[in-house]
ZATORKOL-366094 format. One record per residue (C-alpha): x, y, z; residue number from 1. Coordinates in steps of 0.05 Angstrom, whole numbers, plus 5000, padded with zeros to 4 digits. Example, Ala and Ser with C-alpha at 12.3 -4.5 7.8 and 13.67 -1.06 7.14 Angstrom:
! residues 2
@xx = 5246, yy = 4910, zz = 5156, nr = 1
@xx = 5273, yy = 4979, zz = 5143, nr = 2
***
This chain:
! residues 289
@xx = 6079, yy = 5075, zz = 4275, nr = 1
@xx = 6129, yy = 5045, zz = 4226, nr = 2
@xx = 6129, yy = 5062, zz = 4153, nr = 3
@xx = 6107, yy = 4993, zz = 4131, nr = 4
@xx = 6044, yy = 4999, zz = 4172, nr = 5
@xx = 6029, yy = 5066, zz = 4142, nr = 6
@xx = 6039, yy = 5040, zz = 4072, nr = 7
@xx = 5993, yy = 4982, zz = 4086, nr = 8
@xx = 5941, yy = 5029, zz = 4113, nr = 9
@xx = 5944, yy = 5073, zz = 4052, nr = 10
@xx = 5942, yy = 5014, zz = 4005, nr = 11
@xx = 5878, yy = 4994, zz = 4039, nr = 12
@xx = 5851, yy = 5064, zz = 4026, nr = 13
@xx = 5841, yy = 5078, zz = 4100, nr = 14
@xx = 5804, yy = 5142, zz = 4116, nr = 15
@xx = 5834, yy = 5149, zz = 4184, nr = 16
@xx = 5909, yy = 5162, zz = 4177, nr = 17
@xx = 5962, yy = 5191, zz = 4132, nr = 18
@xx = 6037, yy = 5192, zz = 4133, nr = 19
@xx = 6085, yy = 5238, zz = 4168, nr = 20
@xx = 6107, yy = 5297, zz = 4127, nr = 21
@xx = 6179, yy = 5279, zz = 4123, nr = 22
@xx = 6164, yy = 5214, zz = 4087, nr = 23
@xx = 6130, yy = 5248, zz = 4028, nr = 24
@xx = 6174, yy = 5308, zz = 4014, nr = 25
@xx = 6176, yy = 5330, zz = 3942, nr = 26
@xx = 6246, yy = 5352, zz = 3923, nr = 27
@xx = 6253, yy = 5411, zz = 3875, nr = 28
@xx = 6283, yy = 5365, zz = 3823, nr = 29
@xx = 6218, yy = 5325, zz = 3818, nr = 30
@xx = 6168, yy = 5381, zz = 3827, nr = 31
@xx = 6165, yy = 5400, zz = 3754, nr = 32
@xx = 6174, yy = 5468, zz = 3722, nr = 33
@xx = 6156, yy = 5531, zz = 3760, nr = 34
@xx = 6086, yy = 5556, zz = 3745, nr = 35
@xx = 6080, yy = 5631, zz = 3751, nr = 36
@xx = 6020, yy = 5648, zz = 3793, nr = 37
@xx = 5983, yy = 5707, zz = 3761, nr = 38
@xx = 5917, yy = 5699, zz = 3797, nr = 39
@xx = 5878, yy = 5758, zz = 3824, nr = 40
@xx = 5844, yy = 5758, zz = 3892, nr = 41
@xx = 5777, yy = 5722, zz = 3892, nr = 42
@xx = 5718, yy = 5764, zz = 3915, nr = 43
@xx = 5665, yy = 5723, zz = 3951, nr = 44
@xx = 5598, yy = 5752, zz = 3930, nr = 45
@xx = 5540, yy = 5727, zz = 3973, nr = 46
@xx = 5485, yy = 5693, zz = 3935, nr = 47
@xx = 5421, yy = 5734, zz = 3933, nr = 48
@xx = 5358, yy = 5705, zz = 3962, nr = 49
@xx = 5338, yy = 5674, zz = 4027, nr = 50
@xx = 5390, yy = 5656, zz = 4080, nr = 51
@xx = 5402, yy = 5582, zz = 4091, nr = 52
@xx = 5447, yy = 5547, zz = 4140, nr = 53
@xx = 5490, yy = 5503, zz = 4095, nr = 54
@xx = 5524, yy = 5436, zz = 4103, nr = 55
@xx = 5588, yy = 5423, zz = 4065, nr = 56
@xx = 5639, yy = 5369, zz = 4049, nr = 57
@xx = 5712, yy = 5383, zz = 4064, nr = 58
@xx = 5765, yy = 5354, zz = 4018, nr = 59
@xx = 5838, yy = 5340, zz = 4035, nr = 60
@xx = 5897, yy = 5342, zz = 3988, nr = 61
@xx = 5972, yy = 5335, zz = 3997, nr = 62
@xx = 6021, yy = 5335, zz = 3939, nr = 63
@xx = 5994, yy = 5360, zz = 3872, nr = 64
@xx = 6042, yy = 5322, zz = 3828, nr = 65
@xx = 6049, yy = 5253, zz = 3796, nr = 66
@xx = 6075, yy = 5203, zz = 3847, nr = 67
@xx = 6147, yy = 5182, zz = 3833, nr = 68
@xx = 6156, yy = 5108, zz = 3818, nr = 69
@xx = 6184, yy = 5093, zz = 3887, nr = 70
@xx = 6142, yy = 5141, zz = 3928, nr = 71
@xx = 6130, yy = 5109, zz = 3996, nr = 72
@xx = 6059, yy = 5138, zz = 4000, nr = 73
@xx = 6033, yy = 5144, zz = 3928, nr = 74
@xx = 5961, yy = 5155, zz = 3949, nr = 75
@xx = 5980, yy = 5223, zz = 3977, nr = 76
@xx = 5997, yy = 5249, zz = 3907, nr = 77
@xx = 5945, yy = 5275, zz = 3858, nr = 78
@xx = 5972, yy = 5294, zz = 3789, nr = 79
@xx = 5958, yy = 5366, zz = 3766, nr = 80
@xx = 5915, yy = 5344, zz = 3707, nr = 81
@xx = 5874, yy = 5298, zz = 3751, nr = 82
@xx = 5866, yy = 5353, zz = 3804, nr = 83
@xx = 5840, yy = 5401, zz = 3750, nr = 84
@xx = 5792, yy = 5348, zz = 3725, nr = 85
@xx = 5766, yy = 5336, zz = 3795, nr = 86
@xx = 5755, yy = 5410, zz = 3808, nr = 87
@xx = 5719, yy = 5421, zz = 3742, nr = 88
@xx = 5675, yy = 5360, zz = 3755, nr = 89
@xx = 5656, yy = 5389, zz = 3823, nr = 90
@xx = 5641, yy = 5456, zz = 3791, nr = 91
@xx = 5598, yy = 5422, zz = 3738, nr = 92
@xx = 5560, yy = 5387, zz = 3794, nr = 93
@xx = 5542, yy = 5455, zz = 3824, nr = 94
@xx = 5595, yy = 5462, zz = 3879, nr = 95
@xx = 5631, yy = 5526, zz = 3897, nr = 96
@xx = 5692, yy = 5527, zz = 3942, nr = 97
@xx = 5691, yy = 5567, zz = 4006, nr = 98
@xx = 5735, yy = 5572, zz = 4068, nr = 99
@xx = 5721, yy = 5546, zz = 4138, nr = 100
@xx = 5714, yy = 5618, zz = 4163, nr = 101
@xx = 5661, yy = 5630, zz = 4110, nr = 102
@xx = 5624, yy = 5568, zz = 4133, nr = 103
@xx = 5629, yy = 5592, zz = 4205, nr = 104
@xx = 5600, yy = 5659, zz = 4186, nr = 105
@xx = 5543, yy = 5624, zz = 4151, nr = 106
@xx = 5530, yy = 5580, zz = 4211, nr = 107
@xx = 5536, yy = 5630, zz = 4267, nr = 108
@xx = 5531, yy = 5700, zz = 4237, nr = 109
@xx = 5475, yy = 5689, zz = 4187, nr = 110
@xx = 5520, yy = 5705, zz = 4128, nr = 111
@xx = 5501, yy = 5680, zz = 4059, nr = 112
@xx = 5552, yy = 5641, zz = 4020, nr = 113
@xx = 5568, yy = 5649, zz = 3945, nr = 114
@xx = 5519, yy = 5615, zz = 3899, nr = 115
@xx = 5526, yy = 5540, zz = 3891, nr = 116
@xx = 5534, yy = 5481, zz = 3938, nr = 117
@xx = 5590, yy = 5499, zz = 3986, nr = 118
@xx = 5652, yy = 5455, zz = 3990, nr = 119
@xx = 5719, yy = 5465, zz = 4025, nr = 120
@xx = 5783, yy = 5447, zz = 3987, nr = 121
@xx = 5838, yy = 5439, zz = 4039, nr = 122
@xx = 5913, yy = 5425, zz = 4031, nr = 123
@xx = 5958, yy = 5396, zz = 4084, nr = 124
@xx = 6031, yy = 5407, zz = 4103, nr = 125
@xx = 6048, yy = 5465, zz = 4056, nr = 126
@xx = 6075, yy = 5434, zz = 3992, nr = 127
@xx = 6098, yy = 5483, zz = 3939, nr = 128
@xx = 6060, yy = 5442, zz = 3886, nr = 129
@xx = 5996, yy = 5466, zz = 3919, nr = 130
@xx = 6016, yy = 5538, zz = 3900, nr = 131
@xx = 6043, yy = 5518, zz = 3831, nr = 132
@xx = 5987, yy = 5474, zz = 3807, nr = 133
@xx = 5926, yy = 5477, zz = 3852, nr = 134
@xx = 5919, yy = 5552, zz = 3863, nr = 135
@xx = 5915, yy = 5570, zz = 3788, nr = 136
@xx = 5860, yy = 5518, zz = 3777, nr = 137
@xx = 5819, yy = 5544, zz = 3836, nr = 138
@xx = 5829, yy = 5617, zz = 3816, nr = 139
@xx = 5803, yy = 5605, zz = 3745, nr = 140
@xx = 5739, yy = 5577, zz = 3777, nr = 141
@xx = 5734, yy = 5637, zz = 3824, nr = 142
@xx = 5749, yy = 5590, zz = 3882, nr = 143
@xx = 5794, yy = 5593, zz = 3943, nr = 144
@xx = 5829, yy = 5540, zz = 3984, nr = 145
@xx = 5849, yy = 5527, zz = 4056, nr = 146
@xx = 5922, yy = 5515, zz = 4072, nr = 147
@xx = 5937, yy = 5475, zz = 4135, nr = 148
@xx = 6008, yy = 5498, zz = 4149, nr = 149
@xx = 6061, yy = 5469, zz = 4194, nr = 150
@xx = 6120, yy = 5513, zz = 4212, nr = 151
@xx = 6177, yy = 5463, zz = 4207, nr = 152
@xx = 6193, yy = 5396, zz = 4174, nr = 153
@xx = 6180, yy = 5418, zz = 4102, nr = 154
@xx = 6224, yy = 5476, zz = 4080, nr = 155
@xx = 6228, yy = 5509, zz = 4012, nr = 156
@xx = 6290, yy = 5470, zz = 3992, nr = 157
@xx = 6252, yy = 5405, zz = 4001, nr = 158
@xx = 6188, yy = 5423, zz = 3965, nr = 159
@xx = 6154, yy = 5467, zz = 4016, nr = 160
@xx = 6120, yy = 5534, zz = 4007, nr = 161
@xx = 6163, yy = 5596, zz = 4015, nr = 162
@xx = 6137, yy = 5653, zz = 4059, nr = 163
@xx = 6128, yy = 5695, zz = 3996, nr = 164
@xx = 6084, yy = 5641, zz = 3965, nr = 165
@xx = 6043, yy = 5635, zz = 4029, nr = 166
@xx = 6031, yy = 5710, zz = 4028, nr = 167
@xx = 6009, yy = 5705, zz = 3955, nr = 168
@xx = 5959, yy = 5651, zz = 3973, nr = 169
@xx = 5931, yy = 5695, zz = 4029, nr = 170
@xx = 5928, yy = 5755, zz = 3982, nr = 171
@xx = 5889, yy = 5712, zz = 3933, nr = 172
@xx = 5836, yy = 5697, zz = 3985, nr = 173
@xx = 5861, yy = 5632, zz = 4014, nr = 174
@xx = 5851, yy = 5616, zz = 4087, nr = 175
@xx = 5912, yy = 5599, zz = 4128, nr = 176
@xx = 5904, yy = 5549, zz = 4184, nr = 177
@xx = 5952, yy = 5500, zz = 4217, nr = 178
@xx = 5971, yy = 5428, zz = 4234, nr = 179
@xx = 6015, yy = 5451, zz = 4292, nr = 180
@xx = 6088, yy = 5467, zz = 4293, nr = 181
@xx = 6117, yy = 5402, zz = 4265, nr = 182
@xx = 6061, yy = 5353, zz = 4249, nr = 183
@xx = 6070, yy = 5318, zz = 4316, nr = 184
@xx = 6021, yy = 5267, zz = 4343, nr = 185
@xx = 5977, yy = 5309, zz = 4387, nr = 186
@xx = 5952, yy = 5254, zz = 4433, nr = 187
@xx = 6022, yy = 5239, zz = 4458, nr = 188
@xx = 6038, yy = 5311, zz = 4478, nr = 189
@xx = 6050, yy = 5335, zz = 4548, nr = 190
@xx = 6009, yy = 5396, zz = 4571, nr = 191
@xx = 6066, yy = 5442, zz = 4553, nr = 192
@xx = 6074, yy = 5406, zz = 4486, nr = 193
@xx = 6001, yy = 5416, zz = 4470, nr = 194
@xx = 6007, yy = 5490, zz = 4487, nr = 195
@xx = 6067, yy = 5496, zz = 4441, nr = 196
@xx = 6033, yy = 5459, zz = 4383, nr = 197
@xx = 5969, yy = 5499, zz = 4389, nr = 198
@xx = 5973, yy = 5567, zz = 4423, nr = 199
@xx = 6047, yy = 5583, zz = 4408, nr = 200
@xx = 6042, yy = 5559, zz = 4336, nr = 201
@xx = 5978, yy = 5598, zz = 4324, nr = 202
@xx = 6009, yy = 5662, zz = 4351, nr = 203
@xx = 6072, yy = 5653, zz = 4309, nr = 204
@xx = 6032, yy = 5644, zz = 4244, nr = 205
@xx = 5989, yy = 5704, zz = 4262, nr = 206
@xx = 6052, yy = 5746, zz = 4271, nr = 207
@xx = 6084, yy = 5721, zz = 4207, nr = 208
@xx = 6025, yy = 5727, zz = 4160, nr = 209
@xx = 5975, yy = 5773, zz = 4195, nr = 210
@xx = 5917, yy = 5724, zz = 4190, nr = 211
@xx = 5870, yy = 5698, zz = 4245, nr = 212
@xx = 5886, yy = 5622, zz = 4241, nr = 213
@xx = 5820, yy = 5600, zz = 4268, nr = 214
@xx = 5822, yy = 5526, zz = 4250, nr = 215
@xx = 5866, yy = 5466, zz = 4267, nr = 216
@xx = 5878, yy = 5403, zz = 4227, nr = 217
@xx = 5896, yy = 5341, zz = 4268, nr = 218
@xx = 5962, yy = 5311, zz = 4244, nr = 219
@xx = 5948, yy = 5240, zz = 4220, nr = 220
@xx = 5877, yy = 5250, zz = 4246, nr = 221
@xx = 5897, yy = 5236, zz = 4318, nr = 222
@xx = 5857, yy = 5272, zz = 4373, nr = 223
@xx = 5820, yy = 5262, zz = 4439, nr = 224
@xx = 5783, yy = 5306, zz = 4489, nr = 225
@xx = 5849, yy = 5330, zz = 4520, nr = 226
@xx = 5872, yy = 5355, zz = 4452, nr = 227
@xx = 5805, yy = 5389, zz = 4439, nr = 228
@xx = 5810, yy = 5424, zz = 4506, nr = 229
@xx = 5879, yy = 5451, zz = 4488, nr = 230
@xx = 5852, yy = 5477, zz = 4422, nr = 231
@xx = 5795, yy = 5512, zz = 4458, nr = 232
@xx = 5844, yy = 5546, zz = 4505, nr = 233
@xx = 5886, yy = 5568, zz = 4445, nr = 234
@xx = 5825, yy = 5603, zz = 4416, nr = 235
@xx = 5812, yy = 5559, zz = 4355, nr = 236
@xx = 5741, yy = 5556, zz = 4327, nr = 237
@xx = 5747, yy = 5483, zz = 4310, nr = 238
@xx = 5786, yy = 5429, zz = 4275, nr = 239
@xx = 5782, yy = 5376, zz = 4221, nr = 240
@xx = 5789, yy = 5301, zz = 4226, nr = 241
@xx = 5798, yy = 5245, zz = 4177, nr = 242
@xx = 5729, yy = 5216, zz = 4185, nr = 243
@xx = 5683, yy = 5220, zz = 4124, nr = 244
@xx = 5620, yy = 5261, zz = 4121, nr = 245
@xx = 5593, yy = 5332, zz = 4112, nr = 246
@xx = 5603, yy = 5388, zz = 4162, nr = 247
@xx = 5543, yy = 5426, zz = 4191, nr = 248
@xx = 5527, yy = 5480, zz = 4241, nr = 249
@xx = 5502, yy = 5431, zz = 4293, nr = 250
@xx = 5564, yy = 5386, zz = 4291, nr = 251
@xx = 5621, yy = 5387, zz = 4340, nr = 252
@xx = 5665, yy = 5441, zz = 4309, nr = 253
@xx = 5727, yy = 5406, zz = 4337, nr = 254
@xx = 5711, yy = 5342, zz = 4300, nr = 255
@xx = 5691, yy = 5363, zz = 4230, nr = 256
@xx = 5693, yy = 5307, zz = 4178, nr = 257
@xx = 5740, yy = 5310, zz = 4118, nr = 258
@xx = 5753, yy = 5266, zz = 4057, nr = 259
@xx = 5825, yy = 5251, zz = 4038, nr = 260
@xx = 5825, yy = 5251, zz = 3962, nr = 261
@xx = 5866, yy = 5197, zz = 3928, nr = 262
@xx = 5891, yy = 5192, zz = 3856, nr = 263
@xx = 5846, yy = 5131, zz = 3846, nr = 264
@xx = 5786, yy = 5176, zz = 3836, nr = 265
@xx = 5771, yy = 5212, zz = 3771, nr = 266
@xx = 5726, yy = 5273, zz = 3771, nr = 267
@xx = 5660, yy = 5238, zz = 3765, nr = 268
@xx = 5679, yy = 5186, zz = 3817, nr = 269
@xx = 5699, yy = 5241, zz = 3866, nr = 270
@xx = 5631, yy = 5275, zz = 3855, nr = 271
@xx = 5596, yy = 5209, zz = 3870, nr = 272
@xx = 5637, yy = 5196, zz = 3933, nr = 273
@xx = 5624, yy = 5266, zz = 3959, nr = 274
@xx = 5550, yy = 5257, zz = 3949, nr = 275
@xx = 5550, yy = 5187, zz = 3979, nr = 276
@xx = 5580, yy = 5210, zz = 4045, nr = 277
@xx = 5529, yy = 5265, zz = 4057, nr = 278
@xx = 5490, yy = 5224, zz = 4108, nr = 279
@xx = 5550, yy = 5191, zz = 4143, nr = 280
@xx = 5547, yy = 5196, zz = 4219, nr = 281
@xx = 5587, yy = 5253, zz = 4250, nr = 282
@xx = 5656, yy = 5238, zz = 4277, nr = 283
@xx = 5663, yy = 5216, zz = 4349, nr = 284
@xx = 5703, yy = 5257, zz = 4401, nr = 285
@xx = 5768, yy = 5220, zz = 4391, nr = 286
@xx = 5812, yy = 5181, zz = 4342, nr = 287
@xx = 5874, yy = 5144, zz = 4365, nr = 288
@xx = 5905, yy = 5093, zz = 4318, nr = 289
***
């Protein structure tokens, strides 16, 4: 898919596709001053009372920084102040951020979640601005995030997370999942390519960071039953799409809905959009653009 088509799709606020990582790198020179992360690990205290199986929206972010004037995909940037406003608006509306593993434990192990309406705040590709500007906001709220990491294509010199920063996120309670080795289109992979992007990548992240890596995030939202079968073989619990909606225990865990958040939404508008998509139909078993 050529860049012009991707730009047109984003300009139309499509909920089905986003750009390749390489096209939206954030060089160090434009990433702003370094923010020292002094957060402490978040302790998830189960809410007292009766157990309930919960449903939850899943949000998707990319670069937490103001889009440069000539950014090819400006809708993939959310400025730090706007991100903070959105998070505080969600908190004021009664939401509390959890991880996908916490949702799974609620759905299948009868574990209670922290008090509040559960919501998952996920971040794609591994931009350093997510560590610099998103993590401190979530930590102040007592929240955690989900980092969908790819292993190549966005190194530290070009605005990616360092291994040290990834370990800090994990120590602070974040969940580490993956988009595959290099953000490749999954539906075009050979059988060996699918194994490399799923099983091999999962094992490498497990070895590097000593985390389970139970969830996959489809690059550009592309998937089909063959991709899902490869993820099952690799031992993943499920995966997230780019269809809108809320995720629940009875949904296909390998086609969970997710809302890509754009800088066109202020805090109150984001709260309204999250609520409005609660009854959207579940994603189908494939998406190929």
